[in-house]
N, C-alpha and C positions, 0 to 999 in steps of 0.2 A: 262455892268450892275455891279454896285458896290456891295460890300459885304453886306451893310446894306439895299440894295434893294431886297435881296433874301427873300424866304419864311420864313427862320428861321435863324436869326442872332445869332451867338455864342458869348457870353460874359462870361468870367470867373466869377462865383459867382452870376450870375443873377438868380433871382427866376422865377418860372413859372407863367403863366398867369391864369386868371379866365376863361373867355369865349373865349379868343384868343388862339393862338398856344402856346405850352409850350415855355417859354423863352421870351414872350412878356407880359408886365405887365397887360395891359387891352385888349390886343388882337387886332384883326382887319383883315378884308378880309376873303374871303373864305366862307361866309355865315355860315349856320349851320354845314356844313361839316368841317369847319375850327375850330370849337370849340375844346377846350382841353377836355380830358376825365374828368378832375376834374370839369370843367364847366358843363359838361353833368350830372355828379353825383349830383352837387348842384341843377341844374335846375330840375331834375327828383324828387328829394326830396321835393323841393318847390311846384312843380306841384301836386304831390300826396297829400300833405297836403292841398293845395288850393282846390282840387277836393273834399276832404273829408269835408272841412268846408262849401263849397258852396252847394254841393248836398246831403250830409248826416248829416250835422250839428253835427259834433263830435269834438268839441274843446278839450275834455279831455277824451278820451277813445274809446270804440268800442261797441256800442249797436248793436243789431241784424240787424238793418237796414243799417249798413255800411259794404258792402261786401269787400271793400279793407282791412278793419281791420279784419273782420271775417276770411278771407281766407289768410291773410298775416302775422298776428302776430305769434311769436314763443312761444311754450310751450313744456314742457316735454311730456305731454299727446298727443299733436297733432302729434309729430314725432315718437311716440311709436306704438306698435302693436294695442293698444286700440284706438288710434286716427286715424289710417289709414296710418301710415308711410308717412306723408305729408312732404317730405324732401325739397320741394321748399321753405318752411318757413325759412330755413337756410339763404336764400338770401332775401326774400321779407320783413322780419322784419326790415331789414336795411333801408328801405325807408318809414317807418311809425314812427310818433312821437306823443307823448302824448299831447303836446300843442305848442303854438308858441314860447315860451321861450326855450323849449327843442330843437325845430328845429333851432332856431336862434344860440344857443351856438354851436351846432354841425356844422352848415354850416360856422360859423365864423372860427372854427378850420380848416375846409377843405380849406377855402379861404386863410388863413394865411400860412398853411404848405403844402397843397396838391400840389401846383404848383411846389415847390422845388423837391418833391419826384417824380412827373411825369417827370420833366426834367431829373432826374437821371435815371429813369427806362425806359422811353419811354411810349407812350400812352397806348398800349395794355397791357404791363406788369404792368403798374400802375393800370389799371382797375382790372386786375387779383389780384394784391397785395391787393387792397382795399377790394374786395369781400372776398378774402381768410381770411384776418384778422377778418372781420366781422363773417365769418363762424366759425372760431376758438373761437371767443367770445361766440357765441351761444353754441358751443360744450362744453366749460368749464362750462357754466351755466347748461347744460344738465347733465353733469357728476356729478357735486356737488349736484344738485337736486336729481338725481337718488340715489346716495349714502346716501344722507340725508334722503330720504324717507325710504330706507332700514334700516337705523339706528333707525328711529323713534324718539319719544320724549326723549328717554334716550341717545340720541346722545351726546357723550363726546367731540366732535369736533365742535365748534361753526361755523367754516367756511363751514360746510356742510349745504346746503339749505333745511331746514325742512319746506317746503312750499307746498301749493296745487300744484299738477302737472299741473293743468290748468292755473297757474299764467302766465300772458303774459309777454313777453319780446319784446320791440320795441325800435327802435332808431338806429342812425348811429354811436353811441358812440364807439362801439368796433372797427370799421374801423378807426374812428378818432384817437383813442389811438394808433392804429397800425401806422398810418401816422405820428403822433407826434414822436413815437419812431424811425421811419425811418429818419425823419428830423434831429433828434439828432445824428444819425450816419453820415449823409451826411455833416452837418455843425455844429459840436458839440460846437464850440466856438462862434457862432453867438450870438449877444445880442438881447434879446427880452424884451419888456416892458409890464408888467402886468397892467391891469386896477385896479385890487384889489387883494392884496395890490399894491399900485403904486411904484413898484420897478423894477429894471432891472436885469435880470439873464442871464447866459449863457444858450443856448438852451438845452444842455444836462442836466443841473441842473434842469431846469423847467420840462423837460420830466420825469426824474426819480422821482422828487417830486410828480408829478401828479400820476404816477403809484404807488408810495409808499403810498400815501393817500388812493388810491383805495384798495390797498392790505391790509392795516391796517383795513379799514372799513369791508372788506370781512372777515378777520381773526377774528374780534371781533364782528361780526354780527350787524353792525350798520345799520342805515337807508339806504334803497336802496342797500341792500347787493346783491340782484340778479343782479342789474345793474352793480355793481362793479365787480361781477364775470365775466361778459362779457367784462368789461373794461380791466381787468387783462389778460383774454384770448386773446383779440385783441392785447394788448401790447406785450405779449410773442411771438405771431405769427409775429408781426411787427419786433421785435428784430431779429428773426430768418430769416425771408424771405428777409429782406433788405440785409442781409449778404450772402444769398444763392438764389439770384433772378433768377438764371438759372432754378430753380425748378418750376417757374411760366410759363415757356415758353409754356407748353402744356395744360394750364388751359382751353382754349376754344376748345380743340380737340373734345369735344362732338359734335361740329358743323361741324367737318371735320378734317382730319389729317393735322397737320401743318408741318409735316416733309417733306422735299423735296423728289421728286421721285429719283429713282436710277440714271436716266440720269442727272437730275439737280444736284444731289449730286456730280456726277462725274465732271460736269462742275465747280461746286463750288470748289472742291478740286484742280482742275487745276488752277483756278483763284487765290486760296490762295497760290499755289506754285509759281505763277508768281512773278517776281521781282517787288518791289514797283515802282510806277510811279515816274519818275524824272521830275522835273519842268524845263522847258526850258524858262527861262527869265533872263534878265540881273540881276546881283546881286543888291539887294535893292528894286526891284520892286515887290516882293512878289510872291506867287504861282499863277498858272493859274486859270482862272474863272472855268474851267471844273473841276479841282481838288477840288476847294473849294465847288462847287455845290455838288460833289459826297459825300464829307465828311459831309456837312450840311444835305443832304438827309439821310445819315446813322444815324446822330445824332438825327434827327427828328423821325425816325422810331424806333430806338432801345435805345435811351437815351445816356447820356454822358459816362456811363461806358463802352459802346461798342467801344469807340474810342481808338486807339492805341496811345502811347506817340508821335509817329511821326505825327499822324493826329492832335493831340492837338497842337503840335508845328506849324504845317502848318497853322492852324486857327489863332494862335497867330501872326504869321508873316503876314498873310493876313490882320488881324485887324490893325497891325502897318502900313502896306503899305497903307491901306485906310485912316488912321488918318494923315499920312504924317509925316514929321520930327517933333520931339518934342511931338507927340501924341496930346491928347485933354486936 
């Protein structure tokens, strides 16, 4: 079995997929279980909006007849004592959108940048990263709104949100801003072409410009100030967590302890102390299939950052051996 026949082929600089495995551009194989986390996020967002349009006729907002909106949007009131401390809204608002254009722009951002970040972090940590940046977006919105309400109309600081505490916040934008900031860290000098204006920029320049515009709009109380508060919160969280992704490891521990048992931990320590595998092949033929499979499985589960320099070199040599003399 050749390197490119395996479940997950490693290629330096390759972006993530949409509905396929991270690392394959359009994916393939494995059915629903083989979808990337990024593909699932996009699919769920689209499905939720489609259900609202078909069954509740809510192209722009949330009337009382739309339970998804009514129990899903985020607001200062709903997560406070007066609203019943409905903390699930920190997550559910991320899957609701005001209209099709709102949905389309957010999903385009995830399609373009999400796969790269998922490949870097791995599926589980990417999902934790996306949800965490969205949560921090809602948290900044909440804090600015709460302080704005305390300051009242005499508020000397325009970035505080002096709005109705029931004002709804919906959309995946906070998570998308976090993903864009992460991609700027992973591939800062990659070139991206904008549709409007039609210019090409380095990824890090585009990301910081986006966040800069959102920050200016927030500071000077422009239109959609509340949305930009969430954008800035998501971007700050994205900047931090892509550099400290180990903090995301226990995100899903509410469903069960992810830490290994004492016995497993002991075995793991012994395994880590064992000498590295040595490849037994004639020089020039590349590493063994078993070693490559092991590294690719690790890459698929934990992301590229989990690989040691020796493992990255092993995959590089395996790729060269597969391509043959002269490469492709």
